[in-house]
C-alpha positions, -999 to 999 in steps of 0.1 A, spaced: -325 -366 -342 -331 -331 -354 -305 -316 -378 -298 -280 -389 -280 -277 -422 -262 -243 -429 -266 -233 -465 -260 -200 -484 -290 -193 -506 -268 -187 -536 -251 -221 -532 -277 -243 -547 -250 -266 -559 -240 -275 -523 -277 -280 -515 -281 -305 -543 -250 -323 -533 -260 -324 -496 -294 -340 -504 -276 -370 -519 -269 -380 -482 -305 -391 -480 -309 -379 -444 -343 -374 -428 -356 -348 -403 -333 -319 -413 -340 -282 -417 -320 -257 -437 -308 -226 -419 -299 -196 -440 -261 -190 -439 -246 -155 -437 -228 -145 -468 -195 -129 -459 -193 -112 -493 -225 -93 -486 -217 -78 -451 -192 -52 -440 -180 -38 -407 -206 -11 -406 -233 -38 -408 -216 -58 -380 -213 -27 -357 -250 -18 -365 -260 -52 -351 -238 -49 -321 -208 -70 -333 -171 -63 -334 -140 -80 -348 -110 -92 -328 -84 -73 -348 -56 -90 -330 -66 -126 -340 -44 -143 -365 -48 -178 -379 -23 -198 -358 -11 -218 -388 -15 -194 -417 -8 -162 -399 -36 -143 -415 -66 -123 -405 -102 -134 -407 -114 -139 -442 -148 -127 -455 -160 -163 -457 -149 -170 -421 -170 -140 -408 -200 -153 -426 -194 -189 -415 -190 -178 -379 -222 -158 -379 -240 -188 -395 -229 -211 -368 -239 -185 -342 -274 -185 -357 -275 -223 -354 -264 -221 -317 -291 -196 -310 -317 -218 -326 -305 -248 -306 -305 -227 -273 -341 -217 -279 -352 -253 -282 -355 -283 -259 -337 -311 -277 -303 -321 -289 -294 -311 -324 -268 -321 -350 -254 -291 -370 -241 -298 -404 -225 -275 -430 -238 -280 -465 -206 -296 -478 -210 -324 -453 -207 -359 -468 -217 -391 -450 -185 -408 -458 -189 -438 -436 -226 -447 -433 -219 -477 -411 -205 -454 -383 -232 -427 -387 -255 -435 -358 -277 -408 -344 -288 -429 -315 -251 -433 -305 -246 -396 -308 -275 -389 -285 -262 -414 -260 -227 -398 -261 -242 -364 -253 -252 -378 -219 -214 -378 -211 -200 -350 -233 -210 -315 -242 -201 -318 -279 -199 -348 -302 -179 -343 -334 -190 -364 -363 -159 -351 -381 -129 -332 -369 -93 -326 -375 -68 -328 -346 -45 -298 -348 -22 -312 -321 -17 -349 -330 -5 -370 -301 -23 -349 -275 -57 -363 -280 -69 -392 -257 -79 -424 -274 -108 -441 -256 -111 -472 -279 -111 -481 -315 -142 -460 -321 -139 -429 -300 -113 -403 -291 -113 -372 -268 -98 -344 -290 -73 -319 -276 -75 -292 -303 -104 -302 -326 -108 -283 -358 -137 -281 -383 -174 -278 -377 -185 -299 -406 -209 -319 -384 -213 -318 -346 -240 -323 -320 -250 -306 -287 -278 -299 -262 -294 -264 -258 -275 -260 -225 -242 -263 -243 -253 -239 -270 -261 -213 -244 -226 -217 -228 -210 -212 -262 -230 -181 -269 -223 -166 -234 -186 -172 -238 -185 -159 -273 -196 -124 -264 -200 -100 -293 -164 -100 -307 -159 -123 -336 -132 -149 -341 -137 -179 -363 -162 -204 -348 -136 -231 -356 -113 -213 -330 -139 -204 -304 -152 -239 -296 -117 -255 -294 -107 -227 -269 -136 -237 -247 -126 -273 -249 -89 -267 -243 -96 -245 -212 -120 -271 -197 -152 -251 -201 -166 -278 -224 -160 -315 -230 -160 -332 -264 -157 -365 -280 -150 -375 -316 -145 -405 -338 -112 -422 -346 -101 -419 -382 -82 -441 -406 -82 -448 -443 -99 -482 -437 -124 -468 -412 -129 -430 -416 -150 -408 -394 -188 -408 -401 -188 -374 -418 -163 -356 -440 -162 -324 -461 -166 -328 -498 -133 -323 -516 -127 -288 -531 -125 -304 -565 -162 -313 -562 -175 -282 -545 -158 -248 -542 -153 -232 -508 -166 -198 -498 -136 -194 -474 -106 -187 -495 -71 -177 -483 -57 -145 -497 -53 -109 -488 -79 -98 -513 -104 -119 -493 -95 -106 -459 -125 -91 -441 -122 -53 -438 -125 -51 -401 -131 -14 -399 -162 7 -404 -149 36 -425 -115 48 -437 -107 85 -437 -80 98 -460 -66 130 -446 -39 156 -451 -30 191 -437 -24 222 -457 -34 258 -452 -27 269 -488 -48 251 -513 -26 260 -542 3 239 -527 -20 209 -524 -25 206 -562 -1 177 -567 -16 156 -538 -52 164 -547 -47 155 -583 -32 122 -574 -60 115 -549 -89 120 -573 -70 102 -601 -71 71 -578 -107 77 -568 -99 88 -532 -116 115 -512 -90 135 -493 -100 156 -464 -78 186 -456 -77 191 -418 -59 224 -423 -87 242 -441 -90 277 -427 -66 271 -399 -43 300 -391 -8 284 -388 13 315 -385 46 297 -390 69 292 -420 78 257 -405 115 266 -405 118 252 -369 100 226 -347 64 237 -351 48 205 -365 31 199 -332 1 218 -346 -4 188 -370 -11 166 -340 -35 192 -326 -55 191 -358 -53 153 -361 -64 149 -325 -94 172 -331 -105 152 -361 -97 116 -349 -114 120 -315 -147 125 -334 -144 91 -351 -157 57 -342 -129 35 -327 -135 10 -354 -126 35 -382 -93 37 -400 -73 69 -405 -49 75 -433 -27 106 -432 0 120 -455 17 154 -456 1 178 -480 26 199 -500 51 172 -509 32 140 -513 14 119 -540 -10 90 -536 0 64 -562 -27 37 -559 -63 32 -551 -81 28 -517 -86 -9 -520 -49 -15 -525 -39 8 -496 -64 -10 -473 -52 -44 -483 -15 -35 -477 -25 -22 -443 -43 -54 -434 -14 -74 -448 12 -57 -426 -6 -69 -394 -3 -38 -371 -27 -14 -356 -7 17 -367 19 19 -395 42 49 -398 63 56 -428 101 52 -424 130 75 -435 167 72 -437 176 102 -414 167 105 -378 151 139 -373 145 160 -352 166 142 -325 196 126 -340 206 112 -306 176 89 -308 189 70 -338 202 40 -320 168 34 -305 156 23 -340 165 -8 -360 193 8 -381 198 -24 -401 166 -16 -421 166 5 -453 143 32 -438 147 27 -400 135 60 -385 98 69 -379 85 96 -402 52 112 -392 45 125 -427 26 93 -435 7 69 -414 -24 47 -414 -40 32 -383 -71 22 -363 -89 53 -349 -93 37 -314 -56 31 -311 -47 66 -325 -72 82 -300 -53 65 -272 -19 76 -286 -28 112 -292 -44 115 -257 -8 119 -246 -4 150 -268 0 183 -249 2 214 -271 22 232 -244 49 205 -243 50 188 -278 62 213 -304 70 187 -331 48 161 -345 76 137 -354 92 139 -320 59 133 -304 51 102 -324 86 88 -320 82 92 -282 50 72 -283 66 45 -305 94 40 -279 68 33 -252 59 0 -268 24 3 -255 7 -1 -288 10 -23 -319 29 3 -340 54 -6 -368 75 14 -391 73 8 -428 111 2 -431 110 -10 -467 86 14 -483 60 -12 -489 32 12 -484 48 46 -477 79 58 -495 99 88 -483 124 106 -505 149 83 -521 173 93 -550 167 59 -567 129 60 -568 115 53 -602 84 38 -619 78 3 -632 46 -8 -651 29 24 -641 37 19 -605 61 36 -581 91 14 -577 121 13 -554 149 -10 -569 168 -10 -536 139 -27 -516 122 -42 -547 89 -27 -535 61 -8 -552 51 19 -526 16 33 -527 24 68 -514 53 90 -522 65 117 -498 93 140 -510 99 149 -474 109 185 -478 108 214 -503 144 213 -515 150 215 -553 159 178 -556 130 165 -537 105 188 -556 120 177 -589 116 140 -580 80 146 -569 72 163 -603 89 135 -622 69 108 -603 37 128 -609 44 131 -646 49 94 -650 20 82 -629 -7 108 -636 -19 113 -672 -18 149 -685 -53 164 -682 -48 193 -706 -63 205 -729 -92 184 -715 -110 201 -686 -128 170 -672 -119 136 -660 -133 104 -675 -156 85 -650 -148 50 -662 -186 45 -658 -180 43 -620 -202 61 -595 -211 60 -558 -245 64 -543 -248 92 -518 -285 86 -512 -314 72 -530 -315 92 -563 -282 110 -555 -250 99 -572 -214 110 -570 -188 107 -597 -152 120 -600 -153 149 -625 -123 173 -622 -90 173 -604 -76 203 -585 -56 215 -615 -87 216 -636 -107 233 -609 -80 259 -604 -79 265 -642 -117 271 -643 -116 295 -613 -87 314 -629 -107 317 -662 -137 330 -643 -119 356 -623 -99 367 -654 -132 373 -674 -147 388 -642 -183 392 -655 -199 378 -625 -236 387 -625 -271 372 -620 -290 358 -650 -317 384 -660 -351 375 -646 -337 347 -624 -360 341 -594 -330 329 -574 -302 352 -586 -265 344 -581 -231 357 -592 -225 335 -623 -205 332 -655 -219 309 -681 -196 282 -696 -207 295 -731 -190 328 -722 -158 309 -715 -160 290 -747 -162 257 -727 -198 246 -732 -194 223 -762 -165 204 -745 -186 201 -714 -216 188 -733 -195 163 -752 -181 150 -718 -216 146 -704 -227 126 -735 -197 103 -733 -192 98 -696 -223 108 -677 -252 98 -699 -244 60 -695 -243 63 -657 -275 84 -655 -295 63 -680 -285 31 -663 -293 42 -628 -326 60 -636 -337 36 -663 -358 40 -685 -352 78 -684 -334 92 -714 -312 123 -716 -319 151 -741 -288 171 -739 -271 197 -717 -293 227 -712 -270 252 -694 -238 253 -673 -223 281 -652 -197 287 -625 -209 305 -594 -190 327 -569 -199 334 -533 -181 361 -514 -188 381 -482 -191 414 -501 -213 402 -530 -235 371 -525 -233 350 -494 -261 324 -498 -288 311 -520 -324 303 -509 -341 269 -511 -350 261 -547 -353 235 -574 -337 236 -609 -350 239 -644 -332 207 -651 -339 170 -657 -307 159 -639 -284 185 -623 -247 182 -617 -229 202 -590 -192 204 -585 -174 223 -556 -143 239 -571 -125 248 -539 -129 244 -502 -108 271 -485 -138 289 -471 -163 286 -442 -200 281 -445 -217 281 -479 -226 244 -477 -249 230 -504 -276 212 -485 -306 191 -495 -330 193 -466 -354 166 -478 -326 141 -482 -305 152 -453 -275 155 -475 -247 182 -476 -216 186 -497 -196 198 -468 -174 167 -466 -173 161 -504 -139 173 -518 -136 196 -547 -138 180 -582 -165 154 -573 -198 159 -590 -231 153 -573 -259 142 -597 -295 145 -587 -330 150 -602 -333 188 -605 -369 197 -610 -391 184 -581 -378 162 -553 -343 176 -546 -348 211 -534 -315 226 -523 -299 257 -509 -265 273 -501 -260 283 -465 -244 316 -456 -208 321 -464 -188 331 -433 -153 334 -446 -133 333 -478 -146 329 -514 -165 298 -527 -165 287 -564 -187 260 -578 -198 246 -612 -235 239 -619 -248 219 -649 -284 217 -659 -296 190 -684 -324 195 -709 -359 184 -699 -370 177 -735 -356 178 -770 -345 213 -779 -346 226 -743 -316 250 -743 -308 282 -725 
């Protein structure tokens, strides 16, 4: 009888162990490695994840290994469905534990009466299975797909009923058995007479399906970190904390005319801006939001995502200990909790659910964002929870402190990831500054951030590293405007309003930073290229009354670095036509690295509103190449 054996290419240890079974007529089928795929890959191939599924016994989401395992079995089902004979499917940790009961002829005979024959299974509802005789049993809720057999017709039914939304294969087939779509038979099991097949013990061969929040499959395509602020100077604390934790933060309030001091219910405009942005996203994306002027991000993206997945809801709002703006709604919340009332200054959720929620927003009716979201929460139409203990979001609390370089609330014994001072009174502002001082290292007198040898790939031969926080960007802008010697470099074919870092007395510090933090990244990524030094560096200024754009050009530079210093302007995007890349969505302080001289021609589109500042750095093309 033909056998398909699922094996990950990297698990040669399992392959060697399987071959000790001395079976004949089997073929390996390449397994899908859950560590190597993400939600974007799944969506690209037409798949989705059932985000509501939870392990019925362990109350957890799908693990990375389970996603890979399910897709591996799906590939086996497709291979069977395309054939014309019955097949046994085996996982590579299958062990012929009882050779006397392993009988392929018997399996094929049983397939005349049953859709699936289990050569090994666990019964998840003991006592509900039907015992046929000393040898066979009809399972009720069979678990494990260590070894099983079916005809092509059965495989086709499994595929049809599976659809394109993933749940573990170990759950899908039992559902079809329990609802009567498929019939199955397995073998009785006892210490004296075990089933024909078994899984090797974990002590012999490690599993690729581990339980743990850090191994949960990230069942979303992208996560968007957002805030709202119309005055960039008031966003310094938040932006500094975001880049310190390696997070891009998109400001939805850039260039939006608010015309309100926010002294009354006028927060509805936040929902207007959120709706405009969220409706452009894929439903499978995640959206993170925090208020801009009185918040800090206190941990990294991975930790925030894992907390979200761990809390098992589609949308999580922060909680607070006062019911505003409608005090009469207080008893509609669970007031036994430390932070019972919904606070709209912080939330994270699935874009598709948020799109549905904000479809109920009417700017002519809803004048306050918090009241709007509280109204939606009371409808109980969506899987929304309030972070009542400050596990992810922490609103203002007089007892908040830090512990081991983490935000810590001794009253709830939690280490929140986001702090929201929730207002601009003196006490809240003082607490915010105290938290920032403890969690964010001082950046002065240094002007640049260490990279930690970490980088992201924007495109082939285009890298992105964190370089400056907003405080440092603001300092450089202030120094440039104070010197105010903006002018083109003499003889420049592509003139711009510039001030050289040498004029500011900052070149040596910048060159030292490149040697220590950027050279290792550049030389590793573009090996065997070697760096020769920093050739030149200058800040540029674009304004509507001086210079508004820059034509397409290349640089007199081996590797160029470009940093946007602010973003409260319109137009003036740095674009790379050949690569199809723009810096429009890249926040200030992040440095784009690219080969300057030939392949990466770039231009600055026309400035439409405001003033743009940027830092450009050219590296030497050979020893002694200096401006």
